[in-house]
N, C-alpha and C positions, 0 to 999 in steps of 0.2 A: 831617599827622603828621611830626614831625622825628625821624629815626632816627639812632642813634649810629653813627659810622663806624669805631669802634675794632675792629681785627681780633681782639682778645683777648676780645670779649664774646659772649654767647650769641646775639645777633642780628647776623649778619655780612653785609657787602656782597659781592655777586657781581662777578666781573670781567666785561668786556664781550663775551666770546666768545659765539657762537651756542650754544644749550644743547640737550641731550637730557635731559629730566626724566623719570626712571624711577619708575614706581609701586611700590607695596608688593610685595616679593618673597617674603616668608614661606618662606624655605628652599628655594625652587624654583631650585636652582643651574643645572640644565640649561636651564631657560627663560631665565635671565639670560645664560648664555653664548651661546645662540642669538640673543637680542635684541641683544647687543653686536656680534655678527658682522653682523647685518642693518643695524645703524646705522653700520658701517664702522670700528669700533675694533679695534686690535690687542690682544694679550694684556696689554699694559701700560697700556691705556687711552688710547693715542695715536690721534689722528684726523688724516687728511691735510688736512682743512680747518680745523684748529684749533678743533674743537668741544669742548665741555666737558660731561662727565657730571655730573648732579645726581641724587642718590637722596633720595626723600622720606621715608625711614624705614620701619619695619617690615620690616627685612631678615630677620627671624628668626621661628621658631615654626611648627609644624604641618607644614611641608614636610619632605622627606627629607634635606636637607643644609644646614641653617642654618650649620653649622660652615664649610663651604667658601664660602658666600655672604659671611660676615663676613671671612674671610681674603682673598677677592678684593677686596671693597670697601675693606678696610684698605690693601691694596697700592696700589690706584688712588688713594685719597685721599692716602696718604703720599708718593706719587710726584708729587703736584701735578696729576694728570690728572682728578681728580673732586672733587666736594663731596658731603657727606652730612649730613643732619639727623636728629635723634632722632624716633622714633615712640613710641607708647605701649608697644609691646612691648620696645623697648630700655630705656625707663624702668623697666618691670617687672623686667627683668633686673638693672639697676643697683641697685635698692632691695631685691632679693631677694624680690620679690612673685611667688610661684610660681603660675603660671596654666596653664590648659589649653594644651597644645601645646608647653610648655617643657621636656619631659622629655629633650630632647637635651642640656640644660645642667644642669638641677636633678635630683639623684638622687631627691628627694621626689616627683617627678611622673612618673618613668620608667615605672613599672608601669601607672599609669592611662592614660598616653598610648599604650601599645601597642595598645589597643583600636581606636583610630581611625587612628593615624599610622604604625604600623610598616610596613616597616622604616625607621629613620632613623639617621643617623650621630650619634654622641654626641661631645661635647668632653671630652677627658680632664681630670681634676681639675687637673693641673699646668699646663694651658693656659687655665684659666678666668679667672684674674686678668688675663692679657694681653688677653683679649677685653673685660673690664670697663674696663681702662685705655684702650683705644681708644674704646669707645663713650662713656665718660665725658668724652672730649676733644672730642666733637662739639657743634656749635651746635644751637639749637632752631629757628632760622628764618634764611632768606637773603633778600636783597632787592637791587634796584637800581632805577633810575628807571622802568623799563618792566615790571617783574615782581616778585612776591613769592611766596615758597615756604615753606610750613609744613605740618606733617603733617595737622592736622585742622581748625583754625579760626584765622583771623586776625581777632582783635578788638583794637581800639585799647587797651583797658584792660590786657589780658593782655600785649601786646607792650611797652607802656610799663613794666609791672611787672618785666619780665625783661631789657630791652634793655641795661642797664648791668651786668648780672651777669657776673662773670668766667668765661671758659671753664674747664672742669675742675671746677667746683663745683656742677654741676647736681644731683648726688645729695643733697648737703647742703642745697641750697636747697629741693628738692622735699620732703625730710623735714621741713624747718622749717615750710613751709606746711601740710603734713599734720598735724604736731604741733599747730599752732595750731587747726586745724579739729577735731582729735580732742579737744583740751583743752576746747574749747567744748562738744562733744558729751558729754564726761564730766561737765561741770558740770551739764548738764541731765538726765543719766541716759540719754541716747540711746545712747551708745557701749556701755554694758552691755546694753541691750536689743538692739542690733545684734548683738553677739557671741553673745548667748543664742539669737537666731533662727538665726544661722549654724550654731551647734552643734546645735540641735534639729532642723534640717531639712537637715543636711549631705548625706545620701544623696539626698533628693528634689531638691535644688538642681542636681544633675548628672544627673538621670534625666528624659529627655524625655517618658517615658510615665507618670510619676508626679509630676505637678506639685504643688508646695506651695501652700498658700493665699496670698493676697496678704500679703506680709510687710512691714508698714508701717514698721517700724524700719529694715530694710535699705533700703527705698525712700527714706526721708527721709535716712538717713545718706549713702548713695551720691550722691544728688543734691546734698546740701549740700557734701560733700567735693569733688565735681567742680568746683563753681563758685567755691569759696574759693581753690583752688590754681591760679594762672595757668598753671603748667606743665602741669597736667591739661587746662585749656581748650585750650591750643595743640596738645597731642598727642592728646587724646581727644575734643575738641569741646565744644559746648554741650549740656547735658543737663537734663532735667526729670523729675519723677516720672512713671512710665508709668501709664496708666489701668488697665492689667491686666498681669499677668506675661506675659513672652514668652520663648521659648527661642532663644538665639543664642550662638554660640561655645561650644556644649556646656554651657551652664548657664542656669538661669532667671534672668531679669533684671527689675528693678523700676524702673530709670531708663532713659530713652529719649533717643536722639540726635535733635536737631532741625536743620532746614536754616537754619543761621545766615546763610548766604549771601543769604537773602531780605531781610536787614537790612543787608548790606554795601553802603555807599553811597559808597565812595571810587573814584577813577578808575583806580588802578593794578590791573591784573589779578592774581589770586591763583591759584596752583596748589597743590592738596592731594592727599592720598591718603586712606586710612583707611575710606572709606565703601562699599566692596564694590559698585561699579558692575558692570553686565553689558553686554557688547557684543552679546549675543544675549538680549534680555530674555525672561523667562518670563511666562506668564500671571500676572496679579497675585495670583491665589489661591494660586499655588505659589511666588511670589517670596519669597526670604529677607527677614526683617524689615528689616534695615538697607538692603538694596537698594531697598526701597519708597520711599525718599526720592527715587528717580529714576524712579518709575513713569510720570510724565507728561513726562519729559525725554528727548529722543533720546539714544542712547548715545554720540554723538560731539559733543554740543552743550555749549557754555558755558552756565552757569546762574546764577541769582541775580537780585537786583534790577536790576543793570545788565548782566546777562549777561556778567560778566567774572570769574567763578570757574569753575575747571575741576578736576574730580576725575579723577585719572589712575590710580586703583586699579580694575583690572578683574578683581578677585577670583581671581587666580592662587592665593591662599592656600587656596582650596577645591578644588584639584586632588586632594587626598587623597581626596575623594569619588569621583572618577573611578577612581582606583586601587583603592579599596575595592570598587567595584562592577564592576571588571574592564573598564571602558570605556577605549578608546583616548584618549590625551590629544591626539592630532594635531588633532582637530576639537573640542576642549573649548570649552565656553562660558566657561571660566575662563581668562583671558589675563594675560600680562604685557605692559605697553605703555610706550612713552615718548612724551611730547609734545615735538615739535621746535619750538623757539622761536628766532627770530621767525617761522619758516615757518608755524607754526600747523597742523601736521599730526601724525597719530598713526602710529607704527610698532609693530607687534605682534611677539611672539616667533615667530609663524607666518610672518613676512615680509610680511604684508599691510600696506598703507599706506592711510590714510584721512584725508581732509580733515576738519577740525573745522567746526562751524557755529555 
């Protein structure tokens, strides 16, 4: 694969510094501050050994202080001491797609999110455009000869589709691909059936104890939309229709993530987030749906066809569950981690260091 080297494009080249690649943060500001201290960075993101921070996206939503996370990452990126790519949660914010856990930013979601995530800091209305401007300026993937970094899935077709797109236009490009998919669905009548099912089952779709029936139009529409839009593939992964509905992210879902890394056959390693890995796996019967992609993979192992893909998301975005249950987060199974490259070792917000395998 020949990648574009222009620094103004959505796929950008990394400098040659040793890297600390930080997983999904999801508003857990205190965990981020602790992790950066364990990694040896000062408050401005400077490191005595010239290391470089890289954030894999999903800075926001669900946690208590997404506002401060974005402010800190923005300061580090704009100082030149860090790089950051977009995750699906940043994309949702940029296109005003109001989802579970985004009540810190969107007024429409505030009351619903109090149930699970309160208390959380909110971003004042007069600061929201500043956040959008920063997030909208970020690339979608990073690369150099020895490493590739993307939020959810590195597929040749999706990378090639976006690599020459100019920075700062991601929102417009995303909406363009979504419009094309939606237009096709409208022509076939699928879009109207999808909207009707969402309206008819609106309450049940967010009620874990009152599941809706299998909603075929939602399943078909979401799986189709996902794969037509390359920006969705890169930030949300490869998805197919689920065999049966399942509850994840506080809603019933009808399309399911698949382990695209089992088909990745290139030599360059890829680091991703997104997939809710656990450092202390649960019994498979209790394991969250998305985490089950790793049920036969050791928590510190590279995975995939060539064993050269690594998910650095250790589910810190689920710490709201600890707080809601009154559990201490000191020994939480939900962690924030960084992969040190080329050393190939993990550092957790607890200070624990672990070799990968």
